VMD Tcl script that builds the backbone (N, CA, C; Angstrom):
set m [mol new atoms 279]
animate dup $m
set s [atomselect $m all]
$s set {name element resname resid chain x y z} {
  {N N UNK 1 A -17.788 0.344 -5.517}
  {CA C UNK 1 A -16.476 -0.561 -5.569}
  {C C UNK 1 A -15.782 -0.440 -4.155}
  {N N UNK 2 A -15.502 -1.602 -3.850}
  {CA C UNK 2 A -14.869 -1.587 -2.302}
  {C C UNK 2 A -13.458 -1.277 -2.328}
  {N N UNK 3 A -12.771 -1.102 -1.136}
  {CA C UNK 3 A -11.375 -0.942 -1.030}
  {C C UNK 3 A -10.504 -1.964 -1.577}
  {N N UNK 4 A -10.810 -2.949 -1.173}
  {CA C UNK 4 A -9.962 -4.027 -1.765}
  {C C UNK 4 A -10.305 -4.240 -3.408}
  {N N UNK 5 A -11.192 -3.940 -3.960}
  {CA C UNK 5 A -11.490 -4.067 -5.524}
  {C C UNK 5 A -10.619 -2.739 -6.115}
  {N N UNK 6 A -10.723 -1.750 -5.381}
  {CA C UNK 6 A -9.895 -0.639 -5.951}
  {C C UNK 6 A -8.570 -0.871 -5.735}
  {N N UNK 7 A -8.039 -1.477 -4.841}
  {CA C UNK 7 A -6.886 -1.414 -4.813}
  {C C UNK 7 A -6.141 -2.577 -5.866}
  {N N UNK 8 A -6.929 -3.667 -6.285}
  {CA C UNK 8 A -6.672 -4.600 -7.287}
  {C C UNK 8 A -6.676 -4.039 -8.508}
  {N N UNK 9 A -7.713 -2.959 -8.978}
  {CA C UNK 9 A -7.793 -2.562 -10.104}
  {C C UNK 9 A -6.611 -1.468 -10.327}
  {N N UNK 10 A -6.013 -0.963 -9.508}
  {CA C UNK 10 A -4.842 -0.018 -9.318}
  {C C UNK 10 A -3.535 -0.670 -9.504}
  {N N UNK 11 A -3.675 -2.095 -8.914}
  {CA C UNK 11 A -2.299 -3.065 -9.494}
  {C C UNK 11 A -2.414 -3.226 -10.644}
  {N N UNK 12 A -3.636 -3.746 -11.363}
  {CA C UNK 12 A -3.802 -3.950 -12.577}
  {C C UNK 12 A -3.382 -2.809 -13.474}
  {N N UNK 13 A -3.744 -1.704 -13.299}
  {CA C UNK 13 A -3.164 -0.779 -13.976}
  {C C UNK 13 A -1.890 -0.313 -13.923}
  {N N UNK 14 A -1.138 -0.565 -12.994}
  {CA C UNK 14 A 0.261 -0.351 -12.911}
  {C C UNK 14 A 0.992 -1.493 -13.734}
  {N N UNK 15 A 0.356 -2.737 -13.561}
  {CA C UNK 15 A 0.879 -4.012 -14.527}
  {C C UNK 15 A 0.982 -3.521 -16.043}
  {N N UNK 16 A -0.338 -2.849 -16.204}
  {CA C UNK 16 A -0.746 -2.647 -17.856}
  {C C UNK 16 A 0.492 -1.395 -18.190}
  {N N UNK 17 A 0.528 -0.446 -17.315}
  {CA C UNK 17 A 1.592 0.496 -17.705}
  {C C UNK 17 A 2.933 -0.062 -17.871}
  {N N UNK 18 A 3.308 -0.804 -16.884}
  {CA C UNK 18 A 4.858 -1.550 -17.132}
  {C C UNK 18 A 4.995 -2.455 -18.684}
  {N N UNK 19 A 3.647 -3.085 -18.870}
  {CA C UNK 19 A 3.633 -3.938 -20.133}
  {C C UNK 19 A 3.654 -2.991 -21.215}
  {N N UNK 20 A 3.268 -1.884 -21.282}
  {CA C UNK 20 A 3.227 -0.877 -22.270}
  {C C UNK 20 A 4.419 -0.073 -22.360}
  {N N UNK 21 A 5.450 -0.202 -21.282}
  {CA C UNK 21 A 6.963 0.337 -21.396}
  {C C UNK 21 A 6.950 1.443 -20.518}
  {N N UNK 22 A 5.870 1.754 -19.687}
  {CA C UNK 22 A 5.947 3.103 -18.879}
  {C C UNK 22 A 5.465 2.583 -17.430}
  {N N UNK 23 A 5.620 3.568 -16.539}
  {CA C UNK 23 A 5.488 2.893 -15.252}
  {C C UNK 23 A 6.857 2.410 -14.496}
  {N N UNK 24 A 6.783 2.174 -13.021}
  {CA C UNK 24 A 7.805 1.545 -12.486}
  {C C UNK 24 A 7.782 0.184 -11.613}
  {N N UNK 25 A 8.747 -0.815 -11.740}
  {CA C UNK 25 A 8.414 -2.032 -10.937}
  {C C UNK 25 A 8.490 -1.647 -9.614}
  {N N UNK 26 A 9.178 -0.439 -9.238}
  {CA C UNK 26 A 9.196 -0.172 -7.738}
  {C C UNK 26 A 7.960 0.277 -7.342}
  {N N UNK 27 A 7.493 1.037 -8.036}
  {CA C UNK 27 A 6.014 1.743 -7.586}
  {C C UNK 27 A 4.952 0.827 -7.606}
  {N N UNK 28 A 4.809 -0.369 -8.632}
  {CA C UNK 28 A 4.043 -1.393 -8.662}
  {C C UNK 28 A 4.001 -2.240 -7.206}
  {N N UNK 29 A 5.506 -2.553 -6.996}
  {CA C UNK 29 A 5.496 -3.402 -5.734}
  {C C UNK 29 A 5.218 -2.697 -4.483}
  {N N UNK 30 A 5.573 -1.234 -4.408}
  {CA C UNK 30 A 5.374 -0.596 -3.151}
  {C C UNK 30 A 3.841 -0.651 -3.048}
  {N N UNK 31 A 3.009 -0.337 -4.061}
  {CA C UNK 31 A 1.487 -0.020 -4.023}
  {C C UNK 31 A 0.893 -1.500 -3.753}
  {N N UNK 32 A 1.441 -2.770 -4.337}
  {CA C UNK 32 A 0.731 -3.915 -4.236}
  {C C UNK 32 A 1.119 -4.516 -2.757}
  {N N UNK 33 A 2.423 -4.135 -2.190}
  {CA C UNK 33 A 2.769 -4.467 -0.734}
  {C C UNK 33 A 1.888 -3.746 0.126}
  {N N UNK 34 A 1.620 -2.459 -0.199}
  {CA C UNK 34 A 0.765 -1.711 0.622}
  {C C UNK 34 A -1.011 -1.980 0.564}
  {N N UNK 35 A -1.257 -2.547 -0.157}
  {CA C UNK 35 A -2.704 -3.244 -0.320}
  {C C UNK 35 A -3.224 -3.969 0.488}
  {N N UNK 36 A -3.320 -3.455 1.876}
  {CA C UNK 36 A -3.376 -4.516 2.971}
  {C C UNK 36 A -4.992 -4.914 2.949}
  {N N UNK 37 A -5.947 -4.086 2.041}
  {CA C UNK 37 A -7.500 -4.475 2.321}
  {C C UNK 37 A -7.477 -5.543 1.482}
  {N N UNK 38 A -6.616 -5.632 0.361}
  {CA C UNK 38 A -6.922 -6.597 -0.617}
  {C C UNK 38 A -6.153 -7.868 -0.164}
  {N N UNK 39 A -5.159 -7.736 0.261}
  {CA C UNK 39 A -4.397 -8.993 0.932}
  {C C UNK 39 A -5.163 -9.573 2.009}
  {N N UNK 40 A -5.731 -8.776 2.766}
  {CA C UNK 40 A -6.494 -9.489 3.785}
  {C C UNK 40 A -7.886 -9.988 3.493}
  {N N UNK 41 A -8.507 -9.434 2.162}
  {CA C UNK 41 A -9.628 -10.244 1.746}
  {C C UNK 41 A -9.380 -11.502 0.941}
  {N N UNK 42 A -8.185 -11.612 0.363}
  {CA C UNK 42 A -7.986 -12.763 -0.458}
  {C C UNK 42 A -7.274 -13.809 0.549}
  {N N UNK 43 A -7.495 -15.135 -0.018}
  {CA C UNK 43 A -6.901 -16.473 0.882}
  {C C UNK 43 A -5.540 -16.179 0.913}
  {N N UNK 44 A -4.647 -16.538 1.995}
  {CA C UNK 44 A -3.260 -16.400 2.261}
  {C C UNK 44 A -2.198 -16.608 1.116}
  {N N UNK 45 A -2.853 -17.782 0.470}
  {CA C UNK 45 A -1.829 -18.128 -0.857}
  {C C UNK 45 A -1.560 -17.119 -1.675}
  {N N UNK 46 A -2.718 -16.022 -1.785}
  {CA C UNK 46 A -2.532 -15.137 -2.909}
  {C C UNK 46 A -1.743 -14.050 -2.339}
  {N N UNK 47 A -1.427 -13.826 -1.020}
  {CA C UNK 47 A -0.437 -13.039 -0.753}
  {C C UNK 47 A 0.709 -13.399 -0.935}
  {N N UNK 48 A 1.174 -14.755 -0.496}
  {CA C UNK 48 A 2.324 -15.631 -0.816}
  {C C UNK 48 A 2.869 -15.593 -2.301}
  {N N UNK 49 A 1.950 -15.805 -3.076}
  {CA C UNK 49 A 2.283 -15.678 -4.499}
  {C C UNK 49 A 2.583 -14.418 -4.870}
  {N N UNK 50 A 1.649 -13.384 -4.610}
  {CA C UNK 50 A 2.127 -12.043 -5.182}
  {C C UNK 50 A 3.570 -11.518 -4.563}
  {N N UNK 51 A 3.795 -11.881 -3.298}
  {CA C UNK 51 A 5.094 -11.443 -2.604}
  {C C UNK 51 A 6.142 -12.060 -3.552}
  {N N UNK 52 A 6.066 -13.288 -3.580}
  {CA C UNK 52 A 7.163 -14.147 -4.457}
  {C C UNK 52 A 7.384 -13.349 -5.943}
  {N N UNK 53 A 6.286 -13.100 -6.448}
  {CA C UNK 53 A 6.373 -12.660 -7.788}
  {C C UNK 53 A 6.907 -11.121 -7.675}
  {N N UNK 54 A 6.600 -10.442 -6.654}
  {CA C UNK 54 A 7.200 -9.065 -6.704}
  {C C UNK 54 A 8.627 -8.993 -6.312}
  {N N UNK 55 A 9.074 -10.037 -5.513}
  {CA C UNK 55 A 10.522 -10.194 -5.244}
  {C C UNK 55 A 11.286 -10.300 -6.216}
  {N N UNK 56 A 10.630 -11.300 -7.260}
  {CA C UNK 56 A 11.554 -11.545 -8.604}
  {C C UNK 56 A 11.518 -10.516 -9.399}
  {N N UNK 57 A 10.163 -9.891 -9.496}
  {CA C UNK 57 A 10.108 -8.544 -10.400}
  {C C UNK 57 A 11.042 -7.422 -10.088}
  {N N UNK 58 A 11.198 -7.160 -8.708}
  {CA C UNK 58 A 12.315 -6.142 -8.100}
  {C C UNK 58 A 13.648 -6.733 -8.604}
  {N N UNK 59 A 13.795 -7.977 -8.715}
  {CA C UNK 59 A 15.426 -8.643 -8.955}
  {C C UNK 59 A 15.690 -8.208 -10.262}
  {N N UNK 60 A 14.517 -8.527 -11.010}
  {CA C UNK 60 A 14.559 -8.336 -12.603}
  {C C UNK 60 A 14.893 -6.830 -13.054}
  {N N UNK 61 A 14.256 -5.862 -11.986}
  {CA C UNK 61 A 14.417 -4.567 -12.209}
  {C C UNK 61 A 15.926 -4.178 -12.335}
  {N N UNK 62 A 16.678 -4.701 -11.275}
  {CA C UNK 62 A 18.121 -4.179 -11.028}
  {C C UNK 62 A 19.118 -4.625 -12.380}
  {N N UNK 63 A 18.862 -5.600 -12.884}
  {CA C UNK 63 A 19.816 -5.839 -14.021}
  {C C UNK 63 A 19.214 -5.889 -15.455}
  {N N UNK 64 A 19.892 -5.806 -16.464}
  {CA C UNK 64 A 19.386 -5.918 -17.655}
  {C C UNK 64 A 18.657 -7.066 -17.843}
  {N N UNK 65 A 17.888 -7.194 -18.786}
  {CA C UNK 65 A 17.248 -8.298 -19.349}
  {C C UNK 65 A 17.950 -9.559 -19.736}
  {N N UNK 66 A 19.363 -9.463 -20.149}
  {CA C UNK 66 A 20.198 -10.489 -20.593}
  {C C UNK 66 A 20.652 -11.172 -19.349}
  {N N UNK 67 A 21.266 -10.399 -18.274}
  {CA C UNK 67 A 21.951 -10.688 -17.113}
  {C C UNK 67 A 21.100 -11.220 -15.979}
  {N N UNK 68 A 19.729 -11.242 -16.435}
  {CA C UNK 68 A 18.880 -11.539 -15.068}
  {C C UNK 68 A 18.159 -13.173 -15.533}
  {N N UNK 69 A 17.968 -13.777 -14.416}
  {CA C UNK 69 A 17.324 -15.280 -14.563}
  {C C UNK 69 A 16.112 -14.889 -15.002}
  {N N UNK 70 A 15.527 -13.739 -14.328}
  {CA C UNK 70 A 13.914 -13.893 -14.649}
  {C C UNK 70 A 13.688 -12.825 -15.640}
  {N N UNK 71 A 12.569 -13.214 -16.437}
  {CA C UNK 71 A 12.100 -12.345 -17.704}
  {C C UNK 71 A 11.228 -11.424 -17.043}
  {N N UNK 72 A 11.382 -9.918 -17.117}
  {CA C UNK 72 A 10.530 -9.143 -16.587}
  {C C UNK 72 A 9.022 -9.348 -17.351}
  {N N UNK 73 A 9.144 -9.448 -18.699}
  {CA C UNK 73 A 8.017 -9.906 -19.289}
  {C C UNK 73 A 7.113 -10.888 -18.702}
  {N N UNK 74 A 7.830 -12.009 -18.670}
  {CA C UNK 74 A 7.000 -13.378 -18.073}
  {C C UNK 74 A 6.689 -12.875 -16.732}
  {N N UNK 75 A 7.250 -12.206 -15.896}
  {CA C UNK 75 A 6.790 -11.875 -14.564}
  {C C UNK 75 A 5.600 -11.058 -14.626}
  {N N UNK 76 A 5.659 -10.210 -15.534}
  {CA C UNK 76 A 4.406 -9.153 -15.470}
  {C C UNK 76 A 3.037 -9.918 -16.024}
  {N N UNK 77 A 3.465 -10.980 -17.144}
  {CA C UNK 77 A 2.336 -11.822 -17.312}
  {C C UNK 77 A 2.017 -12.819 -16.350}
  {N N UNK 78 A 2.512 -13.114 -15.268}
  {CA C UNK 78 A 2.269 -13.931 -14.308}
  {C C UNK 78 A 1.500 -13.116 -13.333}
  {N N UNK 79 A 2.112 -12.000 -13.310}
  {CA C UNK 79 A 1.155 -11.026 -12.160}
  {C C UNK 79 A -0.314 -10.639 -12.783}
  {N N UNK 80 A -0.215 -10.408 -14.149}
  {CA C UNK 80 A -1.559 -10.234 -14.864}
  {C C UNK 80 A -2.573 -11.356 -14.540}
  {N N UNK 81 A -2.050 -12.640 -14.703}
  {CA C UNK 81 A -2.713 -13.809 -14.218}
  {C C UNK 81 A -3.342 -13.899 -12.956}
  {N N UNK 82 A -2.200 -13.408 -11.983}
  {CA C UNK 82 A -2.680 -13.315 -10.467}
  {C C UNK 82 A -3.807 -12.267 -10.396}
  {N N UNK 83 A -3.696 -11.015 -11.053}
  {CA C UNK 83 A -4.692 -10.083 -11.006}
  {C C UNK 83 A -6.194 -10.690 -11.444}
  {N N UNK 84 A -6.065 -11.450 -12.415}
  {CA C UNK 84 A -7.331 -12.053 -12.979}
  {C C UNK 84 A -7.831 -13.090 -12.233}
  {N N UNK 85 A -7.176 -13.671 -11.460}
  {CA C UNK 85 A -7.484 -14.852 -10.360}
  {C C UNK 85 A -7.916 -14.164 -9.137}
  {N N UNK 86 A -7.463 -13.335 -8.803}
  {CA C UNK 86 A -7.725 -12.351 -7.551}
  {C C UNK 86 A -9.101 -11.769 -7.974}
  {N N UNK 87 A -9.110 -11.212 -9.057}
  {CA C UNK 87 A -10.485 -10.431 -9.430}
  {C C UNK 87 A -11.643 -11.432 -9.419}
  {N N UNK 88 A -11.541 -12.724 -9.814}
  {CA C UNK 88 A -12.438 -14.042 -9.858}
  {C C UNK 88 A -12.729 -14.286 -8.299}
  {N N UNK 89 A -11.659 -14.176 -7.383}
  {CA C UNK 89 A -11.945 -14.721 -6.134}
  {C C UNK 89 A -12.679 -13.511 -5.455}
  {N N UNK 90 A -12.602 -12.317 -5.798}
  {CA C UNK 90 A -13.236 -11.268 -4.912}
  {C C UNK 90 A -14.568 -11.462 -5.487}
  {N N UNK 91 A -14.834 -11.682 -6.772}
  {CA C UNK 91 A -16.155 -11.757 -7.149}
  {C C UNK 91 A -16.899 -12.585 -6.719}
  {N N UNK 92 A -16.258 -13.833 -6.203}
  {CA C UNK 92 A -16.962 -14.931 -5.847}
  {C C UNK 92 A -17.266 -14.948 -4.249}
  {N N UNK 93 A -16.691 -14.147 -3.558}
  {CA C UNK 93 A -16.625 -13.917 -2.095}
  {C C UNK 93 A -17.671 -12.969 -1.710}
}
mol reanalyze $m
mol bondsrecalc $m
mol representation Tube
mol addrep $m
């Protein structure tokens, strides 16, 4: 498994942990932003989408679910879709 694939699997694990009630949005965001091999391998639009989702996830983490316009559950679901699409993109390249 190459570095980009390892970074993607690690991001996926952090998303799963958050969906299960563990982990931290900050740790996920920091790791995803530091995944330069992964982001360099994927088409640029993947990085744009990921950074947008991470920005919203970080914002949602600052507020309770009721006072934030972003649903953390929906954002995590969208991040999981991103991981699935990125995995398919890596497999086809």
